[in-house]
PDB file of N, CA, C and O in Angstrom:
ATOM      1  N   LEU A   1      26.502  30.450  50.729  1.00  0.00           N
ATOM      2  CA  LEU A   1      26.613  31.687  49.176  1.00  0.00           C
ATOM      3  C   LEU A   1      27.209  32.568  48.728  1.00  0.00           C
ATOM      4  O   LEU A   1      27.100  32.986  47.575  1.00  0.00           O
ATOM      5  N   PRO A   2      28.366  33.232  50.091  1.00  0.00           N
ATOM      6  CA  PRO A   2      29.019  34.009  50.303  1.00  0.00           C
ATOM      7  C   PRO A   2      30.544  33.269  49.464  1.00  0.00           C
ATOM      8  O   PRO A   2      31.230  33.921  48.677  1.00  0.00           O
ATOM      9  N   GLY A   3      30.834  31.817  49.851  1.00  0.00           N
ATOM     10  CA  GLY A   3      31.481  30.924  49.781  1.00  0.00           C
ATOM     11  C   GLY A   3      32.078  30.951  48.302  1.00  0.00           C
ATOM     12  O   GLY A   3      33.219  31.275  47.972  1.00  0.00           O
ATOM     13  N   TYR A   4      30.833  30.453  47.347  1.00  0.00           N
ATOM     14  CA  TYR A   4      30.353  30.496  46.326  1.00  0.00           C
ATOM     15  C   TYR A   4      31.245  31.181  45.837  1.00  0.00           C
ATOM     16  O   TYR A   4      32.335  30.915  45.331  1.00  0.00           O
ATOM     17  N   ILE A   5      30.652  32.164  46.045  1.00  0.00           N
ATOM     18  CA  ILE A   5      30.105  33.979  45.392  1.00  0.00           C
ATOM     19  C   ILE A   5      32.452  34.171  44.997  1.00  0.00           C
ATOM     20  O   ILE A   5      33.116  34.584  44.046  1.00  0.00           O
ATOM     21  N   GLY A   6      32.837  33.496  46.588  1.00  0.00           N
ATOM     22  CA  GLY A   6      34.483  34.385  46.476  1.00  0.00           C
ATOM     23  C   GLY A   6      35.136  33.361  45.896  1.00  0.00           C
ATOM     24  O   GLY A   6      36.303  33.679  45.668  1.00  0.00           O
ATOM     25  N   THR A   7      34.769  31.839  45.432  1.00  0.00           N
ATOM     26  CA  THR A   7      35.219  30.649  44.027  1.00  0.00           C
ATOM     27  C   THR A   7      35.059  31.597  42.487  1.00  0.00           C
ATOM     28  O   THR A   7      35.735  31.926  41.512  1.00  0.00           O
ATOM     29  N   CYS A   8      34.190  31.696  42.845  1.00  0.00           N
ATOM     30  CA  CYS A   8      33.741  32.830  41.209  1.00  0.00           C
ATOM     31  C   CYS A   8      34.146  33.690  40.641  1.00  0.00           C
ATOM     32  O   CYS A   8      34.242  33.963  39.444  1.00  0.00           O
ATOM     33  N   MET A   9      34.628  34.562  42.316  1.00  0.00           N
ATOM     34  CA  MET A   9      35.946  35.240  42.134  1.00  0.00           C
ATOM     35  C   MET A   9      36.670  35.121  41.486  1.00  0.00           C
ATOM     36  O   MET A   9      36.627  35.342  40.276  1.00  0.00           O
ATOM     37  N   ALA A  10      37.932  34.561  42.396  1.00  0.00           N
ATOM     38  CA  ALA A  10      38.644  33.558  41.872  1.00  0.00           C
ATOM     39  C   ALA A  10      38.826  33.102  40.264  1.00  0.00           C
ATOM     40  O   ALA A  10      39.593  33.345  39.333  1.00  0.00           O
ATOM     41  N   VAL A  11      37.903  32.471  40.469  1.00  0.00           N
ATOM     42  CA  VAL A  11      38.605  31.894  38.357  1.00  0.00           C
ATOM     43  C   VAL A  11      37.724  32.771  37.635  1.00  0.00           C
ATOM     44  O   VAL A  11      37.731  32.551  36.424  1.00  0.00           O
ATOM     45  N   ARG A  12      36.985  33.679  38.006  1.00  0.00           N
ATOM     46  CA  ARG A  12      37.266  34.953  37.010  1.00  0.00           C
ATOM     47  C   ARG A  12      38.300  35.288  36.934  1.00  0.00           C
ATOM     48  O   ARG A  12      38.845  35.343  35.832  1.00  0.00           O
ATOM     49  N   ASP A  13      39.118  35.724  38.382  1.00  0.00           N
ATOM     50  CA  ASP A  13      40.569  36.911  38.602  1.00  0.00           C
ATOM     51  C   ASP A  13      41.429  35.730  38.119  1.00  0.00           C
ATOM     52  O   ASP A  13      41.730  35.506  39.291  1.00  0.00           O
ATOM     53  N   ALA A  14      41.956  34.972  37.589  1.00  0.00           N
ATOM     54  CA  ALA A  14      42.682  34.088  37.125  1.00  0.00           C
ATOM     55  C   ALA A  14      43.147  33.727  36.036  1.00  0.00           C
ATOM     56  O   ALA A  14      42.617  33.020  35.179  1.00  0.00           O
ATOM     57  N   ASP A  15      44.428  34.339  36.050  1.00  0.00           N
ATOM     58  CA  ASP A  15      45.516  34.566  35.111  1.00  0.00           C
ATOM     59  C   ASP A  15      46.603  32.921  34.861  1.00  0.00           C
ATOM     60  O   ASP A  15      47.332  32.162  35.500  1.00  0.00           O
ATOM     61  N   PHE A  16      46.124  33.097  33.685  1.00  0.00           N
ATOM     62  CA  PHE A  16      47.372  31.160  34.162  1.00  0.00           C
ATOM     63  C   PHE A  16      48.056  31.281  31.789  1.00  0.00           C
ATOM     64  O   PHE A  16      48.082  30.390  30.940  1.00  0.00           O
ATOM     65  N   THR A  17      48.327  32.362  31.726  1.00  0.00           N
ATOM     66  CA  THR A  17      47.934  33.133  30.668  1.00  0.00           C
ATOM     67  C   THR A  17      50.503  32.382  30.626  1.00  0.00           C
ATOM     68  O   THR A  17      51.046  31.650  29.799  1.00  0.00           O
ATOM     69  N   ASP A  18      51.064  33.007  31.745  1.00  0.00           N
ATOM     70  CA  ASP A  18      52.458  32.169  32.423  1.00  0.00           C
ATOM     71  C   ASP A  18      52.760  30.678  32.025  1.00  0.00           C
ATOM     72  O   ASP A  18      53.603  29.990  31.449  1.00  0.00           O
ATOM     73  N   SER A  19      50.743  30.544  33.130  1.00  0.00           N
ATOM     74  CA  SER A  19      51.460  29.080  33.281  1.00  0.00           C
ATOM     75  C   SER A  19      51.137  28.145  32.274  1.00  0.00           C
ATOM     76  O   SER A  19      51.790  27.103  32.316  1.00  0.00           O
ATOM     77  N   ALA A  20      50.186  28.269  31.263  1.00  0.00           N
ATOM     78  CA  ALA A  20      49.905  27.464  29.969  1.00  0.00           C
ATOM     79  C   ALA A  20      51.495  27.583  28.964  1.00  0.00           C
ATOM     80  O   ALA A  20      51.780  26.760  28.094  1.00  0.00           O
ATOM     81  N   ARG A  21      51.942  28.193  29.152  1.00  0.00           N
ATOM     82  CA  ARG A  21      53.031  28.610  28.523  1.00  0.00           C
ATOM     83  C   ARG A  21      53.836  28.117  28.197  1.00  0.00           C
ATOM     84  O   ARG A  21      54.556  28.232  27.205  1.00  0.00           O
ATOM     85  N   ARG A  22      53.791  26.780  29.937  1.00  0.00           N
ATOM     86  CA  ARG A  22      55.239  25.929  29.963  1.00  0.00           C
ATOM     87  C   ARG A  22      54.891  24.379  30.009  1.00  0.00           C
ATOM     88  O   ARG A  22      55.646  23.467  30.345  1.00  0.00           O
ATOM     89  N   ILE A  23      53.695  24.303  29.630  1.00  0.00           N
ATOM     90  CA  ILE A  23      53.100  23.821  30.017  1.00  0.00           C
ATOM     91  C   ILE A  23      53.452  22.298  28.758  1.00  0.00           C
ATOM     92  O   ILE A  23      53.177  22.344  27.559  1.00  0.00           O
ATOM     93  N   ALA A  24      54.448  20.434  29.868  1.00  0.00           N
ATOM     94  CA  ALA A  24      54.083  19.434  28.104  1.00  0.00           C
ATOM     95  C   ALA A  24      54.205  19.489  28.422  1.00  0.00           C
ATOM     96  O   ALA A  24      54.963  20.211  29.070  1.00  0.00           O
ATOM     97  N   ALA A  25      53.219  18.282  28.522  1.00  0.00           N
ATOM     98  CA  ALA A  25      52.131  17.497  28.585  1.00  0.00           C
ATOM     99  C   ALA A  25      51.864  17.626  27.194  1.00  0.00           C
ATOM    100  O   ALA A  25      51.894  18.717  26.623  1.00  0.00           O
ATOM    101  N   PRO A  26      51.456  15.949  26.314  1.00  0.00           N
ATOM    102  CA  PRO A  26      50.898  15.886  25.467  1.00  0.00           C
ATOM    103  C   PRO A  26      49.160  17.188  26.301  1.00  0.00           C
ATOM    104  O   PRO A  26      48.761  17.063  27.459  1.00  0.00           O
ATOM    105  N   THR A  27      48.718  17.941  25.549  1.00  0.00           N
ATOM    106  CA  THR A  27      47.347  18.911  26.002  1.00  0.00           C
ATOM    107  C   THR A  27      46.390  18.540  24.450  1.00  0.00           C
ATOM    108  O   THR A  27      46.709  18.479  23.263  1.00  0.00           O
ATOM    109  N   LEU A  28      45.133  18.352  25.192  1.00  0.00           N
ATOM    110  CA  LEU A  28      43.622  18.362  24.623  1.00  0.00           C
ATOM    111  C   LEU A  28      42.562  19.464  25.664  1.00  0.00           C
ATOM    112  O   LEU A  28      42.496  19.756  26.858  1.00  0.00           O
ATOM    113  N   CYS A  29      41.848  19.822  24.415  1.00  0.00           N
ATOM    114  CA  CYS A  29      41.481  21.576  24.948  1.00  0.00           C
ATOM    115  C   CYS A  29      40.652  20.208  24.553  1.00  0.00           C
ATOM    116  O   CYS A  29      40.974  19.179  23.960  1.00  0.00           O
ATOM    117  N   ILE A  30      39.366  20.706  25.193  1.00  0.00           N
ATOM    118  CA  ILE A  30      37.689  20.420  24.242  1.00  0.00           C
ATOM    119  C   ILE A  30      36.989  21.110  24.837  1.00  0.00           C
ATOM    120  O   ILE A  30      37.325  21.342  25.998  1.00  0.00           O
ATOM    121  N   VAL A  31      35.907  21.643  24.391  1.00  0.00           N
ATOM    122  CA  VAL A  31      34.843  22.924  24.589  1.00  0.00           C
ATOM    123  C   VAL A  31      32.601  22.179  23.473  1.00  0.00           C
ATOM    124  O   VAL A  31      31.943  21.510  22.676  1.00  0.00           O
ATOM    125  N   GLY A  32      32.761  23.210  24.573  1.00  0.00           N
ATOM    126  CA  GLY A  32      31.195  22.536  23.430  1.00  0.00           C
ATOM    127  C   GLY A  32      30.962  24.142  22.940  1.00  0.00           C
ATOM    128  O   GLY A  32      31.247  25.306  23.220  1.00  0.00           O
ATOM    129  N   ASP A  33      30.291  23.368  22.080  1.00  0.00           N
ATOM    130  CA  ASP A  33      30.432  24.926  21.143  1.00  0.00           C
ATOM    131  C   ASP A  33      28.820  25.548  21.501  1.00  0.00           C
ATOM    132  O   ASP A  33      28.281  26.207  20.612  1.00  0.00           O
ATOM    133  N   ARG A  34      27.848  25.256  23.204  1.00  0.00           N
ATOM    134  CA  ARG A  34      27.339  25.866  23.549  1.00  0.00           C
ATOM    135  C   ARG A  34      28.229  26.477  25.123  1.00  0.00           C
ATOM    136  O   ARG A  34      27.535  26.993  25.998  1.00  0.00           O
ATOM    137  N   ASP A  35      29.196  26.394  25.252  1.00  0.00           N
ATOM    138  CA  ASP A  35      29.371  26.417  26.334  1.00  0.00           C
ATOM    139  C   ASP A  35      29.701  28.438  26.232  1.00  0.00           C
ATOM    140  O   ASP A  35      30.461  29.237  25.684  1.00  0.00           O
ATOM    141  N   GLY A  36      28.404  28.399  27.275  1.00  0.00           N
ATOM    142  CA  GLY A  36      28.692  30.305  27.879  1.00  0.00           C
ATOM    143  C   GLY A  36      29.826  30.264  28.751  1.00  0.00           C
ATOM    144  O   GLY A  36      30.806  30.911  28.380  1.00  0.00           O
ATOM    145  N   SER A  37      29.894  29.681  29.758  1.00  0.00           N
ATOM    146  CA  SER A  37      30.854  29.870  30.229  1.00  0.00           C
ATOM    147  C   SER A  37      32.394  30.135  30.399  1.00  0.00           C
ATOM    148  O   SER A  37      32.936  30.906  31.192  1.00  0.00           O
ATOM    149  N   THR A  38      32.948  29.338  29.493  1.00  0.00           N
ATOM    150  CA  THR A  38      34.443  29.519  29.413  1.00  0.00           C
ATOM    151  C   THR A  38      34.180  28.947  27.188  1.00  0.00           C
ATOM    152  O   THR A  38      34.494  27.925  26.577  1.00  0.00           O
ATOM    153  N   PRO A  39      33.669  29.919  26.858  1.00  0.00           N
ATOM    154  CA  PRO A  39      33.347  30.061  25.686  1.00  0.00           C
ATOM    155  C   PRO A  39      33.842  29.590  24.576  1.00  0.00           C
ATOM    156  O   PRO A  39      34.999  29.989  24.714  1.00  0.00           O
ATOM    157  N   PRO A  40      33.825  28.599  22.784  1.00  0.00           N
ATOM    158  CA  PRO A  40      35.035  28.023  22.112  1.00  0.00           C
ATOM    159  C   PRO A  40      36.290  29.310  21.958  1.00  0.00           C
ATOM    160  O   PRO A  40      37.390  28.896  22.325  1.00  0.00           O
ATOM    161  N   ASP A  41      36.288  30.669  21.516  1.00  0.00           N
ATOM    162  CA  ASP A  41      36.609  31.038  21.584  1.00  0.00           C
ATOM    163  C   ASP A  41      38.157  31.281  22.605  1.00  0.00           C
ATOM    164  O   ASP A  41      39.348  31.002  22.472  1.00  0.00           O
ATOM    165  N   LEU A  42      37.262  31.986  23.682  1.00  0.00           N
ATOM    166  CA  LEU A  42      38.616  31.753  25.508  1.00  0.00           C
ATOM    167  C   LEU A  42      38.612  30.743  24.805  1.00  0.00           C
ATOM    168  O   LEU A  42      38.411  31.073  23.637  1.00  0.00           O
ATOM    169  N   VAL A  43      38.774  29.306  24.960  1.00  0.00           N
ATOM    170  CA  VAL A  43      39.702  27.964  25.017  1.00  0.00           C
ATOM    171  C   VAL A  43      40.216  28.088  23.851  1.00  0.00           C
ATOM    172  O   VAL A  43      41.247  28.758  23.911  1.00  0.00           O
ATOM    173  N   ARG A  44      39.965  27.751  22.837  1.00  0.00           N
ATOM    174  CA  ARG A  44      40.715  28.360  21.883  1.00  0.00           C
ATOM    175  C   ARG A  44      42.311  29.520  21.670  1.00  0.00           C
ATOM    176  O   ARG A  44      43.361  29.478  21.028  1.00  0.00           O
ATOM    177  N   SER A  45      41.808  30.218  22.398  1.00  0.00           N
ATOM    178  CA  SER A  45      42.194  30.931  23.140  1.00  0.00           C
ATOM    179  C   SER A  45      43.679  30.118  23.395  1.00  0.00           C
ATOM    180  O   SER A  45      44.673  29.669  22.823  1.00  0.00           O
ATOM    181  N   PHE A  46      42.979  30.305  24.795  1.00  0.00           N
ATOM    182  CA  PHE A  46      43.478  29.289  25.969  1.00  0.00           C
ATOM    183  C   PHE A  46      44.915  27.530  24.593  1.00  0.00           C
ATOM    184  O   PHE A  46      46.145  27.500  24.566  1.00  0.00           O
ATOM    185  N   SER A  47      44.330  26.949  24.142  1.00  0.00           N
ATOM    186  CA  SER A  47      44.391  26.651  23.622  1.00  0.00           C
ATOM    187  C   SER A  47      46.464  26.900  22.713  1.00  0.00           C
ATOM    188  O   SER A  47      47.573  26.386  22.856  1.00  0.00           O
ATOM    189  N   GLU A  48      45.901  27.851  21.969  1.00  0.00           N
ATOM    190  CA  GLU A  48      47.432  28.095  20.914  1.00  0.00           C
ATOM    191  C   GLU A  48      48.739  28.610  22.433  1.00  0.00           C
ATOM    192  O   GLU A  48      49.930  28.641  22.122  1.00  0.00           O
ATOM    193  N   LEU A  49      48.396  28.910  23.720  1.00  0.00           N
ATOM    194  CA  LEU A  49      49.596  29.514  24.410  1.00  0.00           C
ATOM    195  C   LEU A  49      50.615  28.057  25.098  1.00  0.00           C
ATOM    196  O   LEU A  49      51.653  28.001  25.756  1.00  0.00           O
ATOM    197  N   ILE A  50      49.388  26.721  24.364  1.00  0.00           N
ATOM    198  CA  ILE A  50      49.998  25.686  25.133  1.00  0.00           C
ATOM    199  C   ILE A  50      50.798  24.963  23.946  1.00  0.00           C
ATOM    200  O   ILE A  50      50.300  23.998  23.365  1.00  0.00           O
ATOM    201  N   PRO A  51      52.025  25.457  23.620  1.00  0.00           N
ATOM    202  CA  PRO A  51      52.682  24.235  23.284  1.00  0.00           C
ATOM    203  C   PRO A  51      52.417  23.624  22.649  1.00  0.00           C
ATOM    204  O   PRO A  51      52.207  22.676  23.405  1.00  0.00           O
ATOM    205  N   GLY A  52      52.079  23.077  21.205  1.00  0.00           N
ATOM    206  CA  GLY A  52      51.497  21.398  20.738  1.00  0.00           C
ATOM    207  C   GLY A  52      50.011  21.467  21.418  1.00  0.00           C
ATOM    208  O   GLY A  52      50.344  21.474  22.603  1.00  0.00           O
ATOM    209  N   ALA A  53      49.238  21.496  21.419  1.00  0.00           N
ATOM    210  CA  ALA A  53      48.114  21.916  22.426  1.00  0.00           C
ATOM    211  C   ALA A  53      47.067  21.816  20.834  1.00  0.00           C
ATOM    212  O   ALA A  53      47.021  22.730  20.010  1.00  0.00           O
ATOM    213  N   ARG A  54      46.411  20.667  20.728  1.00  0.00           N
ATOM    214  CA  ARG A  54      44.957  19.683  20.033  1.00  0.00           C
ATOM    215  C   ARG A  54      44.035  20.757  20.868  1.00  0.00           C
ATOM    216  O   ARG A  54      44.003  20.795  22.098  1.00  0.00           O
ATOM    217  N   PHE A  55      43.401  21.495  20.127  1.00  0.00           N
ATOM    218  CA  PHE A  55      41.712  22.163  20.406  1.00  0.00           C
ATOM    219  C   PHE A  55      41.195  21.158  19.621  1.00  0.00           C
ATOM    220  O   PHE A  55      41.946  20.811  18.710  1.00  0.00           O
ATOM    221  N   GLU A  56      39.109  20.027  19.773  1.00  0.00           N
ATOM    222  CA  GLU A  56      38.128  19.786  19.587  1.00  0.00           C
ATOM    223  C   GLU A  56      37.207  21.299  19.787  1.00  0.00           C
ATOM    224  O   GLU A  56      37.678  22.203  20.478  1.00  0.00           O
ATOM    225  N   VAL A  57      36.028  21.421  19.187  1.00  0.00           N
ATOM    226  CA  VAL A  57      34.717  21.347  19.186  1.00  0.00           C
ATOM    227  C   VAL A  57      34.095  20.693  19.375  1.00  0.00           C
ATOM    228  O   VAL A  57      34.268  19.822  18.522  1.00  0.00           O
ATOM    229  N   ILE A  58      32.825  20.236  20.427  1.00  0.00           N
ATOM    230  CA  ILE A  58      31.801  18.708  20.828  1.00  0.00           C
ATOM    231  C   ILE A  58      30.865  20.227  20.701  1.00  0.00           C
ATOM    232  O   ILE A  58      30.827  21.275  21.345  1.00  0.00           O
ATOM    233  N   ARG A  59      29.957  19.511  19.136  1.00  0.00           N
ATOM    234  CA  ARG A  59      29.220  19.779  18.820  1.00  0.00           C
ATOM    235  C   ARG A  59      27.513  19.904  20.212  1.00  0.00           C
ATOM    236  O   ARG A  59      27.534  19.705  21.427  1.00  0.00           O
ATOM    237  N   GLY A  60      26.754  20.148  19.644  1.00  0.00           N
ATOM    238  CA  GLY A  60      25.629  19.858  21.150  1.00  0.00           C
ATOM    239  C   GLY A  60      26.086  20.218  21.884  1.00  0.00           C
ATOM    240  O   GLY A  60      24.908  20.383  22.201  1.00  0.00           O
ATOM    241  N   ALA A  61      26.673  20.592  22.650  1.00  0.00           N
ATOM    242  CA  ALA A  61      27.490  20.127  24.504  1.00  0.00           C
ATOM    243  C   ALA A  61      27.483  21.992  24.556  1.00  0.00           C
ATOM    244  O   ALA A  61      28.018  22.824  23.823  1.00  0.00           O
ATOM    245  N   GLY A  62      26.648  22.113  25.733  1.00  0.00           N
ATOM    246  CA  GLY A  62      27.795  23.442  26.702  1.00  0.00           C
ATOM    247  C   GLY A  62      28.420  23.339  27.202  1.00  0.00           C
ATOM    248  O   GLY A  62      29.339  22.809  26.579  1.00  0.00           O
ATOM    249  N   HIS A  63      28.867  23.670  29.021  1.00  0.00           N
ATOM    250  CA  HIS A  63      29.820  22.960  29.685  1.00  0.00           C
ATOM    251  C   HIS A  63      29.696  22.500  30.072  1.00  0.00           C
ATOM    252  O   HIS A  63      29.905  22.918  31.211  1.00  0.00           O
ATOM    253  N   ILE A  64      29.154  20.819  30.096  1.00  0.00           N
ATOM    254  CA  ILE A  64      29.726  19.921  31.268  1.00  0.00           C
ATOM    255  C   ILE A  64      30.062  18.334  29.514  1.00  0.00           C
ATOM    256  O   ILE A  64      29.936  17.139  29.783  1.00  0.00           O
ATOM    257  N   PRO A  65      30.330  18.662  28.464  1.00  0.00           N
ATOM    258  CA  PRO A  65      30.473  17.899  27.245  1.00  0.00           C
ATOM    259  C   PRO A  65      30.177  16.062  28.298  1.00  0.00           C
ATOM    260  O   PRO A  65      29.501  15.152  27.819  1.00  0.00           O
ATOM    261  N   CYS A  66      30.535  16.020  29.011  1.00  0.00           N
ATOM    262  CA  CYS A  66      31.151  14.703  29.262  1.00  0.00           C
ATOM    263  C   CYS A  66      29.940  14.011  29.624  1.00  0.00           C
ATOM    264  O   CYS A  66      29.674  12.819  29.465  1.00  0.00           O
ATOM    265  N   ILE A  67      28.772  15.551  30.478  1.00  0.00           N
ATOM    266  CA  ILE A  67      27.457  14.490  30.125  1.00  0.00           C
ATOM    267  C   ILE A  67      26.496  15.408  29.251  1.00  0.00           C
ATOM    268  O   ILE A  67      25.501  15.606  29.948  1.00  0.00           O
ATOM    269  N   GLU A  68      26.368  16.020  28.094  1.00  0.00           N
ATOM    270  CA  GLU A  68      25.908  16.183  27.039  1.00  0.00           C
ATOM    271  C   GLU A  68      25.882  15.423  26.141  1.00  0.00           C
ATOM    272  O   GLU A  68      24.860  14.747  26.023  1.00  0.00           O
ATOM    273  N   GLN A  69      26.829  15.268  25.307  1.00  0.00           N
ATOM    274  CA  GLN A  69      27.468  13.879  24.883  1.00  0.00           C
ATOM    275  C   GLN A  69      28.599  13.134  24.853  1.00  0.00           C
ATOM    276  O   GLN A  69      29.277  12.903  23.852  1.00  0.00           O
ATOM    277  N   PRO A  70      28.787  12.779  25.905  1.00  0.00           N
ATOM    278  CA  PRO A  70      29.643  11.544  26.262  1.00  0.00           C
ATOM    279  C   PRO A  70      30.026  10.210  25.508  1.00  0.00           C
ATOM    280  O   PRO A  70      30.423   9.169  26.033  1.00  0.00           O
ATOM    281  N   ASP A  71      29.816  10.468  24.116  1.00  0.00           N
ATOM    282  CA  ASP A  71      30.530   9.267  23.121  1.00  0.00           C
ATOM    283  C   ASP A  71      31.032  10.529  23.069  1.00  0.00           C
ATOM    284  O   ASP A  71      31.831  10.622  24.000  1.00  0.00           O
ATOM    285  N   ALA A  72      30.968  11.686  22.379  1.00  0.00           N
ATOM    286  CA  ALA A  72      31.681  12.648  21.561  1.00  0.00           C
ATOM    287  C   ALA A  72      32.525  12.940  22.168  1.00  0.00           C
ATOM    288  O   ALA A  72      33.473  13.357  21.503  1.00  0.00           O
ATOM    289  N   LEU A  73      32.737  12.915  23.771  1.00  0.00           N
ATOM    290  CA  LEU A  73      34.019  13.189  24.521  1.00  0.00           C
ATOM    291  C   LEU A  73      35.008  12.452  25.028  1.00  0.00           C
ATOM    292  O   LEU A  73      36.195  12.667  25.273  1.00  0.00           O
ATOM    293  N   ALA A  74      33.765  10.879  25.217  1.00  0.00           N
ATOM    294  CA  ALA A  74      35.416  10.344  25.069  1.00  0.00           C
ATOM    295  C   ALA A  74      35.896   9.404  23.758  1.00  0.00           C
ATOM    296  O   ALA A  74      36.637   8.459  24.029  1.00  0.00           O
ATOM    297  N   ASN A  75      35.380   9.685  21.853  1.00  0.00           N
ATOM    298  CA  ASN A  75      35.945   9.540  22.019  1.00  0.00           C
ATOM    299  C   ASN A  75      37.288  10.204  20.714  1.00  0.00           C
ATOM    300  O   ASN A  75      37.811   9.874  19.650  1.00  0.00           O
ATOM    301  N   LEU A  76      37.297  10.915  21.369  1.00  0.00           N
ATOM    302  CA  LEU A  76      37.661  12.716  21.469  1.00  0.00           C
ATOM    303  C   LEU A  76      39.289  12.167  22.028  1.00  0.00           C
ATOM    304  O   LEU A  76      40.350  11.907  21.461  1.00  0.00           O
ATOM    305  N   ILE A  77      38.958  12.165  22.984  1.00  0.00           N
ATOM    306  CA  ILE A  77      40.128  11.294  24.490  1.00  0.00           C
ATOM    307  C   ILE A  77      40.374   9.705  23.857  1.00  0.00           C
ATOM    308  O   ILE A  77      41.472   9.151  23.798  1.00  0.00           O
ATOM    309  N   ARG A  78      39.298   9.226  23.484  1.00  0.00           N
ATOM    310  CA  ARG A  78      40.332   8.179  23.245  1.00  0.00           C
ATOM    311  C   ARG A  78      41.353   8.661  21.541  1.00  0.00           C
ATOM    312  O   ARG A  78      42.394   8.027  21.364  1.00  0.00           O
ATOM    313  N   ASP A  79      41.059   9.448  20.748  1.00  0.00           N
ATOM    314  CA  ASP A  79      41.705   9.888  19.241  1.00  0.00           C
ATOM    315  C   ASP A  79      43.552  10.267  20.030  1.00  0.00           C
ATOM    316  O   ASP A  79      44.717  10.460  19.681  1.00  0.00           O
ATOM    317  N   PHE A  80      42.582  10.166  21.396  1.00  0.00           N
ATOM    318  CA  PHE A  80      44.156  11.974  20.948  1.00  0.00           C
ATOM    319  C   PHE A  80      45.245  10.929  22.541  1.00  0.00           C
ATOM    320  O   PHE A  80      46.375  11.025  23.019  1.00  0.00           O
ATOM    321  N   VAL A  81      44.695  10.538  22.652  1.00  0.00           N
ATOM    322  CA  VAL A  81      45.742   9.294  23.526  1.00  0.00           C
ATOM    323  C   VAL A  81      46.170   8.201  22.439  1.00  0.00           C
ATOM    324  O   VAL A  81      47.349   7.852  22.501  1.00  0.00           O
ATOM    325  N   ALA A  82      45.384   7.621  21.465  1.00  0.00           N
ATOM    326  CA  ALA A  82      46.343   6.799  20.568  1.00  0.00           C
ATOM    327  C   ALA A  82      46.989   7.288  19.154  1.00  0.00           C
ATOM    328  O   ALA A  82      47.545   6.800  18.169  1.00  0.00           O
ATOM    329  N   SER A  83      46.556   8.604  19.681  1.00  0.00           N
ATOM    330  CA  SER A  83      47.458   9.705  18.784  1.00  0.00           C
ATOM    331  C   SER A  83      49.067   9.532  19.881  1.00  0.00           C
ATOM    332  O   SER A  83      49.774  10.199  19.126  1.00  0.00           O
ATOM    333  N   LEU A  84      49.614   9.307  20.532  1.00  0.00           N
ATOM    334  CA  LEU A  84      50.609   9.884  21.659  1.00  0.00           C
ATOM    335  C   LEU A  84      51.606   9.343  21.386  1.00  0.00           C
ATOM    336  O   LEU A  84      51.540   8.137  21.152  1.00  0.00           O
ATOM    337  N   PRO A  85      52.831   9.988  21.317  1.00  0.00           N
ATOM    338  CA  PRO A  85      53.986   8.421  20.986  1.00  0.00           C
ATOM    339  C   PRO A  85      53.563   7.232  22.615  1.00  0.00           C
ATOM    340  O   PRO A  85      52.679   7.177  23.470  1.00  0.00           O
ATOM    341  N   GLU A  86      54.836   6.471  22.263  1.00  0.00           N
ATOM    342  CA  GLU A  86      54.659   5.875  23.515  1.00  0.00           C
ATOM    343  C   GLU A  86      55.819   6.443  23.964  1.00  0.00           C
ATOM    344  O   GLU A  86      56.846   7.034  23.629  1.00  0.00           O
ATOM    345  N   GLY A  87      54.808   5.727  25.424  1.00  0.00           N
ATOM    346  CA  GLY A  87      55.103   6.290  26.898  1.00  0.00           C
ATOM    347  C   GLY A  87      54.726   7.569  27.042  1.00  0.00           C
ATOM    348  O   GLY A  87      55.404   8.166  27.878  1.00  0.00           O
ATOM    349  N   LYS A  88      53.699   8.343  26.410  1.00  0.00           N
ATOM    350  CA  LYS A  88      53.195   9.646  27.075  1.00  0.00           C
ATOM    351  C   LYS A  88      51.781   8.808  27.507  1.00  0.00           C
ATOM    352  O   LYS A  88      50.717   9.387  27.284  1.00  0.00           O
ATOM    353  N   HIS A  89      51.753   7.639  28.039  1.00  0.00           N
ATOM    354  CA  HIS A  89      50.329   7.770  28.491  1.00  0.00           C
ATOM    355  C   HIS A  89      50.179   6.412  29.013  1.00  0.00           C
ATOM    356  O   HIS A  89      51.026   5.576  28.697  1.00  0.00           O
ATOM    357  N   ALA A  90      49.013   6.030  29.922  1.00  0.00           N
ATOM    358  CA  ALA A  90      49.705   4.883  30.877  1.00  0.00           C
ATOM    359  C   ALA A  90      48.947   3.795  29.291  1.00  0.00           C
ATOM    360  O   ALA A  90      48.562   4.243  28.211  1.00  0.00           O
ATOM    361  N   HIS A  91      48.973   2.541  29.699  1.00  0.00           N
ATOM    362  CA  HIS A  91      48.091   1.786  28.941  1.00  0.00           C
ATOM    363  C   HIS A  91      47.083   1.158  30.107  1.00  0.00           C
ATOM    364  O   HIS A  91      47.146   1.202  31.336  1.00  0.00           O
ATOM    365  N   GLY A  92      45.886   0.402  28.963  1.00  0.00           N
ATOM    366  CA  GLY A  92      45.099  -0.128  30.396  1.00  0.00           C
ATOM    367  C   GLY A  92      45.036  -1.910  29.784  1.00  0.00           C
ATOM    368  O   GLY A  92      44.528  -2.785  30.485  1.00  0.00           O
TER     369      GLY A  92
END
């Protein structure tokens, strides 16, 4: 339990503002509309720090959209990768 509490405190106290501004890779920020841990407004604000980032909200999802709305998440990722210029993503 002390390790978990320490991890939560580290996450709570982390500030990635400067790091986010230096992200040069294509970035997709996704959040569930019911996420209580990282609410949509917080994720939106963070995405606005990243140059050219795309922000998306998944309706009907909380903190784990890959479990709660897997098809919606997969569609967003698929569309994002398809929108990248040639050479910016791996080919499958």
